[in-house]
C-alpha positions in Angstrom: 192.0 -6.0 148.0 193.7 -2.5 147.1 191.8 0.3 146.3 192.0 1.3 142.2 193.3 5.0 141.9 190.0 6.2 141.5 188.5 4.8 144.4 190.8 6.3 146.3 190.3 9.9 145.4 186.6 8.9 145.3 187.5 8.3 149.3 189.5 11.2 149.8 186.6 13.7 148.0 184.3 11.9 150.4 186.5 13.8 153.4 186.9 17.1 151.5 183.3 17.3 151.6 183.0 16.4 155.3 185.4 18.9 156.0 183.6 21.2 154.2 180.4 20.9 155.7 181.3 20.5 159.3 183.4 23.7 158.8 180.5 25.6 157.7 178.7 23.9 160.5 181.8 25.3 162.9 180.9 29.0 161.3 177.4 29.1 161.6 177.7 28.5 165.2 180.4 30.8 165.9 178.0 33.3 164.2 174.9 32.4 166.5 177.4 33.2 169.7 178.1 36.4 168.3 174.3 37.1 167.5 173.2 36.1 171.1 176.3 37.1 173.7 177.2 40.8 173.2 181.1 41.1 173.6 181.7 37.1 172.8 183.2 38.5 169.4 185.4 40.9 170.8 186.8 38.9 173.7 187.6 36.3 170.4 189.1 38.9 168.7 191.2 40.5 171.3 193.2 37.0 171.3 194.9 37.7 168.9 195.7 41.0 169.2 197.3 39.8 172.6 198.8 36.9 170.4 200.2 39.4 168.1 201.4 41.7 170.7 203.4 39.0 172.9 205.6 37.7 170.1 206.6 41.3 169.7 207.6 41.6 173.3 209.3 38.3 172.7 212.0 39.3 169.6 212.3 42.4 172.2 213.8 40.1 174.4 210.8 39.8 177.8 211.0 36.6 179.3 208.1 36.8 180.6 206.0 37.0 177.4 204.5 34.0 176.5 204.0 32.8 180.4 202.2 36.1 180.7 200.0 35.3 176.8 198.7 31.4 178.3 197.5 33.7 181.4 195.5 36.2 179.4 194.4 34.0 177.2 193.0 30.9 180.2 191.5 33.9 181.9 189.5 34.3 178.5 188.9 31.4 177.8 187.3 30.8 180.8 185.4 33.8 180.7 183.9 32.5 177.5 182.8 29.1 178.9 180.8 31.0 182.4 179.2 33.1 178.8 178.4 30.2 177.0 177.0 28.5 179.7 175.4 31.3 181.2 173.5 32.1 177.5 172.7 28.1 177.3 175.5 26.8 175.1 177.2 23.9 175.8 181.3 24.5 176.9 182.4 22.6 174.1 179.6 24.3 171.3 182.8 26.6 170.0 185.1 23.6 169.5 185.9 22.1 166.2 183.2 19.6 165.0 184.3 16.2 163.3 182.7 13.1 162.1 185.7 11.3 162.9 187.4 12.5 166.2 189.8 10.0 165.7 191.4 11.1 162.5 189.4 14.6 162.4 188.4 14.0 159.2 191.6 13.1 157.5 191.3 9.4 157.1 194.5 8.8 158.8 195.7 8.9 161.9 199.6 9.3 163.3 200.7 6.8 165.6 203.7 7.1 168.7 206.2 6.5 166.3 205.4 9.0 163.9 204.2 7.1 161.3 200.9 7.7 159.0 198.1 4.9 158.7 194.5 4.7 158.0 191.8 5.1 160.8 188.9 3.1 161.0 186.4 5.0 159.4 188.7 5.2 155.7 189.3 1.3 156.8 185.0 1.1 156.4 185.0 3.4 153.1 187.3 1.6 151.4 185.0 -2.4 153.0 182.1 -0.2 151.2 184.0 0.2 147.7 185.2 -2.9 147.7 182.7 -5.7 148.8 179.8 -3.4 147.4 178.1 -3.6 150.3 174.9 -2.1 149.0 172.6 -4.4 150.6 173.7 -3.9 154.4 173.7 -0.4 153.6 169.9 -0.8 152.5 169.1 -3.3 155.5 170.4 -1.4 157.9 168.7 1.8 157.2 165.1 -0.5 157.2 166.1 -2.6 159.9 168.0 -1.1 163.2 166.9 -1.2 166.7 164.8 1.6 166.2 162.4 0.4 164.4 162.3 -3.1 166.2 158.9 -4.6 167.0 157.8 -7.4 169.0 154.1 -8.0 167.7 154.8 -10.5 165.6 156.1 -12.5 168.3 153.9 -14.4 171.4 154.6 -17.2 173.8 158.1 -19.0 173.6 159.0 -17.1 170.2 158.3 -13.9 172.0 160.3 -15.0 174.7 163.1 -16.7 172.3 163.1 -13.1 170.3 163.5 -10.2 173.5 166.6 -13.0 174.4 167.9 -11.9 171.3 167.8 -8.8 171.5 169.0 -8.6 175.1 172.2 -10.7 173.5 172.3 -8.3 170.3 173.0 -5.6 172.2 175.0 -7.1 175.1 177.4 -7.4 172.2 177.6 -4.2 171.0 177.8 -2.7 174.5 180.9 -5.1 175.2 182.6 -5.0 171.5 185.8 -3.2 172.0 186.2 -4.6 175.5 185.7 -8.5 174.3 186.3 -10.9 171.7 182.3 -12.7 171.4 180.8 -14.6 168.4 177.4 -14.7 168.0 175.6 -17.6 165.8 171.6 -17.0 165.1 169.9 -20.1 164.1 166.3 -21.1 163.6 163.2 -21.5 161.5 162.7 -19.0 158.2 161.8 -15.6 158.7 162.1 -15.5 162.3 164.1 -12.3 162.5 167.9 -13.4 162.8 168.9 -11.2 159.3 167.0 -8.5 161.2 169.2 -8.5 164.1 172.2 -8.6 162.8 171.6 -5.9 160.6 170.5 -3.8 163.8 174.3 -4.7 165.3 175.8 -4.1 161.8 174.3 -0.3 162.4 175.4 -0.1 165.5 178.9 -0.9 165.2 179.5 0.6 161.6 178.0 3.9 163.8 180.9 3.3 165.8 183.3 3.5 163.3 184.4 -0.7 163.5 185.3 -2.2 160.6 182.2 -4.7 159.0 181.7 -6.5 156.2 179.1 -8.4 155.4 178.4 -11.6 153.5 176.1 -13.7 151.9 176.9 -17.2 152.3 176.3 -17.7 149.1 178.3 -14.5 147.9 181.3 -15.4 149.9 181.7 -18.6 148.5 181.2 -17.5 145.1 183.6 -14.9 145.3 186.5 -17.1 147.1 185.8 -19.7 144.3 186.7 -17.0 141.3 189.3 -15.7 143.4 191.2 -19.6 143.6 190.4 -21.1 140.7 191.6 -18.1 138.6 195.6 -17.8 138.5 195.3 -14.3 137.8 193.5 -13.6 140.3 196.1 -15.0 143.4 196.7 -10.7 144.6 193.0 -10.7 145.1 192.3 -13.7 146.7 195.4 -12.3 149.7 193.9 -9.2 149.7 190.3 -10.6 150.1 191.6 -13.2 153.0 193.5 -10.7 154.5 190.2 -8.5 154.6 188.4 -11.5 155.9 190.4 -12.4 158.8 191.1 -8.7 159.7 187.9 -6.5 159.9 186.3 -6.1 163.2 183.3 -8.3 162.6 182.4 -10.2 159.9 179.2 -11.3 159.2 178.0 -14.1 156.9 174.1 -14.4 156.4 172.4 -17.1 155.4 174.7 -20.4 155.8 173.7 -23.4 154.4 172.2 -21.3 151.6 175.4 -22.6 149.5 176.4 -25.6 147.4 178.4 -27.3 150.2 181.3 -29.0 148.7 184.7 -29.8 150.0 186.4 -26.7 149.2 182.9 -24.6 150.9 184.2 -26.7 153.8 187.6 -25.5 153.7 187.3 -22.4 153.4 184.6 -21.9 156.0 186.8 -23.2 158.6 189.9 -21.6 157.7 188.2 -18.4 158.1 186.5 -19.1 161.4 190.2 -20.4 162.8 191.9 -17.5 161.3 189.3 -14.9 162.8 189.5 -16.8 166.4 193.3 -16.7 166.6 193.3 -13.2 165.8 190.5 -12.6 167.6 187.9 -10.8 165.6 184.0 -10.8 166.3 182.2 -13.4 163.6 178.8 -13.2 163.3 176.9 -15.9 161.2 173.1 -16.9 161.1 171.3 -20.0 159.5 168.1 -21.8 159.2 170.0 -24.8 159.6 168.9 -26.5 162.8 172.0 -27.6 164.7 171.5 -31.4 164.1 171.5 -29.9 160.1 175.0 -27.7 160.6 176.7 -31.1 162.0 175.6 -32.8 159.1 176.3 -30.4 156.6 179.6 -29.6 158.3 182.8 -31.2 159.1 183.2 -32.3 162.7 185.5 -29.5 163.5 183.4 -26.8 161.8 181.0 -27.8 164.5 182.8 -28.5 167.1 184.7 -24.8 166.7 181.0 -23.1 166.2 179.3 -24.9 169.0 182.5 -24.0 171.7 183.1 -20.9 170.6 179.8 -18.8 169.6 177.2 -18.0 172.0 174.2 -19.6 170.4 170.7 -18.5 169.9 167.9 -19.6 168.5 164.7 -18.3 167.2 161.4 -19.8 166.7 157.6 -19.1 165.5 156.1 -18.1 161.7 158.0 -16.5 158.9 157.0 -12.5 159.7 157.7 -12.0 155.7 154.5 -14.0 155.5 152.7 -12.7 158.3 153.4 -8.6 157.0 152.0 -9.7 153.7 148.9 -11.7 155.0 148.4 -8.6 157.3 148.8 -6.1 154.4 146.3 -8.0 152.7 143.8 -8.3 154.9 144.0 -4.3 155.7 143.9 -3.4 151.7 140.6 -6.2 151.6 139.0 -4.1 154.7 139.0 -1.2 153.2 
């Protein structure tokens, strides 16, 4: 879906704030180095005076002025790097700071043919505004690999969860070099959505475009746009976003009211993303037998043949947490 003018302006202002913050950080680092390393500021200032002097010599016809300037500047830069290392600073400590190195916090990148296109980080900001991804933003702050715990699992359930964690980390590690799909299934409350959030957080931090939908929310939006003649453009844009984002997460498949429309929409989405070699992650409380009975043979075949299946079992962790919290409260 296309951004409104106000939404576009909101994103541009975010980039402006990011550049301002990074500019202040850069100035702070420079002042720190000037305070710490004697003579460093003078070296930096000498580069400007040398450039001015060289420009004057070139205007006077000195053909060696530019080559001489390059050698002098290289010598100063080399000396600066040695001083930085001597005083415990990294070699790139005074390099420009960017939150996104690809677009240098402008939101756009210049292609080899000279045309300008939106950076991946701009695309993710679009997704956040267009699809109100507040649920996943809140989820990944609470649920990520750093907050992962194995304490609620034991026996075969623990072994399955450990395998699922390793599979999730491998999925993230190989994301840019392979097109894999994941299908988390099993009993309620065993960590399927949690691991989906872990994966989403890591890939978002790498600058990938990630769209998250609950199955019910996704098919509700598709139905509203499909059966409203005034929403044809919105439907087209929604399809394009669903088909082209780098990772699509469909959470809680099976909680929606299934009918022929939803079945056809789900197959179209899975098929188109497969053809475009885009990754899809699905979680469900359905068993494989229930998945086969609930959806078409084409969907069952597509998932079982093109997704890595990962089964999670055990008690409902949310209920366990509530029970433990209640027991702790009663003992106080």
